[in-house]
N, C-alpha and C positions, 0 to 999 in steps of 0.2 A: 170110717165109723169105728169108735172104740166100744169096748164092752161096758163102760160105765156111763154111756150117754143116756140110758133109759133104765127106769126101774126094773123093767121086765126084759132087759137085754139078754140075760142068760137064757131065758125061755125062748125068746125069738131066735136067738142064734142056734139053739139046740133043734128047734123045729125046722129052721132053714136048713140046717145040715142034713136032716133026715128027709127033707122034702115035704114035710107035712104042712108047710105054709104055702098056699097057692100063690103064684105071681112074684115071689121073692127069691132072688138069686144070692147065693152066699159067696162073698169075696174073702179070700184069705188075707188077714191083716199083715202077715209076714211078707207076703208078696208086695203089698202096697208099700210097706216100709222100705223094702229093698229097692223098689223103683223110685220112691221119693229120695232116698239117700243118693242113689246114682245120679238123679237129675240135679240135686243140690250140688254134688261134687263137680259136675260139668259146669254148672253155672258159676260156682266159685272159681274154678280154674280159668274159665273164659274171662271173668271179671278181673282176676289178678293179672292175667296176661295183658288185658287192655290197660290196666293201671300201670303196669311195668313199662309199657310203651308211651305213657303220657308223661312228658318231661316236666310239665307244670306241677303235676301231682307229686313226682319224685323230688322236685325242688322243695315243695312244702314239707314232705317227710323229712328231708335232709335238714331243713331249718328247725323243725320241731325237735328232732333228735339232738342237734347241736346245742340248742338252748337248754334242753332238759339235762343233757350231760354236763354242761357248764354250770348250771345251777346246783345240781347234785354235788359236783366236785367242789364248788365254792362253799357249800354248806358243810361238807365233810371236812375240808381243810380249815375253815374258820373255826370249826368246833374243836379241832385238835391242836393247832399251833398258829402263831402270828406270822403269816407269810411275808407281809410287807416289812415288818421289822427285821425278819431274818435276811431278806434281800438287801435292805439298806445296810445292815451290820456287815455283811460279807463284802458288799461293794465298797463301803468306806474303808474297810481294812485293806482291800486290794489296792485301792487308789493311794492310800497312805504308804504301803510297802513300795509301790511303783515310784511314788514321789521321792522316797528316801533313796532308792537306787539311782534315780536321775541326778539327785543332788551329789551323791557320793562319787559316781563315775558316769558323767554325762558324755557320751561319745556316739556319733553316727558317722556314716559315710560322707555326709555333706556338711556337717557342723562340728566344730571343735571349740570348746569354751575354755579359754585360758585366763579369763578376767578374774580379778580379785574383788571387783565391785561392779555395780550395775552400769553397763555401757550402752545397752540398747533398750529402748522403751517402745512398745508396740501399743498403740491406742487406736480408737476409732478415727479413721481418716488421716492418720500420720504414723510414721515410723521414725523415731528420733534417735540419732547417734549422739551420745552425750559428749564425747571428746573429739572424735574425728571419724571420717569414713575413707577408707583406702580400698581401691578396687582396680583391677586391670582394665575393665570396660564398664562404662556406665551409659545405659540407654534410658533417656527420658522421653516419654511419649508426648508430653505437652509443654509445660513451662518450667524453667529453672530460674529461681530467684536466690541470689547469694550475695553476701557481703564481701567475701574474699574468696576468689577462685584461683586455685593453683593446680594446674594439670600439665602433664608432660606432652600429651598429644590430644588435641581437642578437635573433634569433627562435629560440625553442626549441620544437620540435614535440613532443618527448616530455616526460618528467618531469624535474624538477630536484631534486637531493638537498638536502633542507633540514636534514639532520642534520650540520651542520658550522659551524665558527666563521665562515667567510666569509659564509654565508647569513644568520646572525644579525646580523652587522655590516651587511650590506646592508639587511636589514629595519629595523634600528634607524636607520640613516641616512635611509632613505626615510620612516620615521615622523616623525623630527625635522624633516626638510625639509618634509613635508606639514604638520606642525603649525605651523611658522614661517610658511609661506606662507598658511595659512588664518587664523591669528591668533584672538584673542579675539572680534573683531567677528563673524566667521563663525559661531562657536559661539552667540553671542547671537542672531544672525539665525535660525539654525536652531531654537533653542528657541522663539523668537517664532513662527516659522512653524508648528512642531508645535503650539504652544499655540493659535494661531488656528485651525488645522485641527481640533483637538479641540473647540474652542468652537463652531465652526460646524457641523461634521459629526458631532461626538460620537465616542466610542470604544466600539466593540462588544467589551466585556469578555467576552461569552459565548464568544468564539473564542480567548481567552487562557487558556493552561493552564500550570501550574507542577507539574513532576514528574508529569504525567499527570492532575492534578486541575484543574478550572476555577478561574480566579483569582477570579471572582465567581459565586456560584450563588444566583440570586435576589437577596436583600438581604444575603446572608452572604458575608463575605470568606473566602478559602481558609485553611484551618488551616496550610498550608505557609508562610504569611507570618508569620515569627516576629520579624523585626527591621524597624524603620522609623525615619524621622527626621521624623515628623509634628510640626508646630509648633502646629497648632490643630485642634480637633475641635469638633463641635457638642455639643448637649446629650446627655449620657450618662445613660441610664436604668439602667444596670447596669454595674459595673466590677469585675472579679475580677483580682487581682494575685497571682501565686504567686512570691513573692521580694521583694526589696527594692524600695521605691518612694520616689521623690524628687520633691517637688512645689515648683516655683518656688524651689528652693534654700532652702526654709523648713521644710517638713514632710518628715520622713524616717521611713519605716516599715520596720522590719527586726527579725527575731527576736522577733516577738510584742510589740514595743514601739514607741511613737510618740514621736518627738523633734521638738520645735519649736525651730528655730534651733540644733539640735544633731544630730549624727549618731551620738552615743553616749548615748542615754537610760539613766538608772540605774534607772528603774522603768517601770511600764506606760506612764506619760505623764510626760514631763519637758519643761518649758518654760524656755527661757533668754531673758532680756532684758538684754542687755549683761552686767553682772556678777551679775545676780540669777537664781537658779534656783528653780523651783517644781516639786515632784514629787507625783504621785498614784499610789498603788499599794498593794501589800501590805507591811506592816511586819513582821508575824509571823502565826502561825496565827490565823485568824478575826479579824484586826484590820487595818483599812485605815488609810492614811496620806495626809494632805493637808498638805503643808508643804514646808519647805526642808531639803535634806540638807546645807546648808552653814551656817556660823556667820554668820547675818544676821538682822535683824529682819523681822517679818511684820505687815502691817497688813491688817485686814479692814474693809471699809466699803462705802457706797453713795453715789452722786452725787458720787464722788470725794472723800468725806469719811470720815475714819477713825472707826470705831465700836469696833473691838477691835484692840488692839496687843499683839503678843507680841514682847518684846525678845529679843535674842540670848542672854541669860542665862536665859530662860524666864519672865520676869515678864509677866503678862497685865493689860492696862489696858483697862477698859470705860468708855466715856464715859456711855452710857445703857443701862438694862437693864429688862426687864419679865419678871416671873415670873407665868405664867399670865395673868391680866388686870390685874395690878397692876404699875404702873410704879415703878421704883426709880431715884432720881436724887439729885443733891447740890446743896446751896445754903448760904448763910450768913445767911438771913433767912427770915421767913415767906413761903412761896410766894404770888405774886400772880396765878397763872394758874389756870384751871379744870382740875380733875383728876377722876380717877375715884375713887369711894369706895373707900378702902383703899390708895391710892397712898401711897408713903412718899418723903420728901425728907430725906436725911441732911445734918446740919450738918457741912460740911467745915472750918468755922472755929470750933470750939466754944470758949466761954469760961465762966468760973465763973458760975453762976446762969442760964445759958442752956440751952434744951433741946438735946438731941443729935440730934433728928429731929422732923419734922412729918408727920402722917398726914391725908390728905384725908377729910373727912366728906361730901363731895359738892360739886360745882361749885367755888365759890371759898372754901369753908369748910375751914380747916385747924386741926388740934389738935396742940398741942405735946406732945412726948414727952420726959420726963426732967425735970431740975431747971429752976427758974424763978426 
């Protein structure tokens, strides 16, 4: 209660103090004020203590203070001078001075620039060396594409593209150089070494296969061996040839015909000896032929002596002949040799009064036939 709350407050208070107003107790306002102030202080202290322990409230206070300070500082600085212009001016000047020093004396522990013109261009996705690139070691993570590669020592950790002209040229040059360096002597030495090794240790042909089949199976050579350059073989017990065969440039077998000294036999068997030809074969239905298919004479004999001659015009000449058991021959006088009974000797030089033949009567006895 304050003294100004009622028009008659002073009178009521005075009577209350003196006890003249029955039922009314007087309270000293100073005491009330004292107790109220004390209660307020306790409440404020407790409230502040609770707020100081509230992290969310502290964060809000921090944000409000930061924004307010920043706004006040910006207003103060913008009103006094141009901060952005000042920063830009000083930064541009510093960069220009640094750029000038780099141009005048560019030197670091890792880079030295001795060029008098632009030699290295750095752009997005590529670094270009204008004249050339020299380095002790070059590591490329992915792909190298070059028009002219010259290196002292090249190590390729990945794969090399072999589908290009450069690779084939390189391979050809390496092959030629290797062949020239090795020479024919190396080849001969290698052949001798392999031959000697095969002679001493042998060759295990059971482990050699051709198209999945063994090269040698027991004593049988693989059927996959269809071509060879053999120059000598042992004794053959059986030989089957399906196709043309040529033996020692002399015997030629082809198309069911055999030619000796000829590759074009005209019958089943044709023999050539220089200009002479002898043929054996079929001349017509059910008739064989032995003779020459050329216009030439034919002699038949033994012991290299002619017995029958067939001239080129078809004339047959027989020096001696025997029919069954009787020998027929020729002479110009009575035979003086022993003959077989019934042998006949014709007179090849007949004259008047002489016989035209003689017939053997046994041993040395001969009988004249004809005039006498």
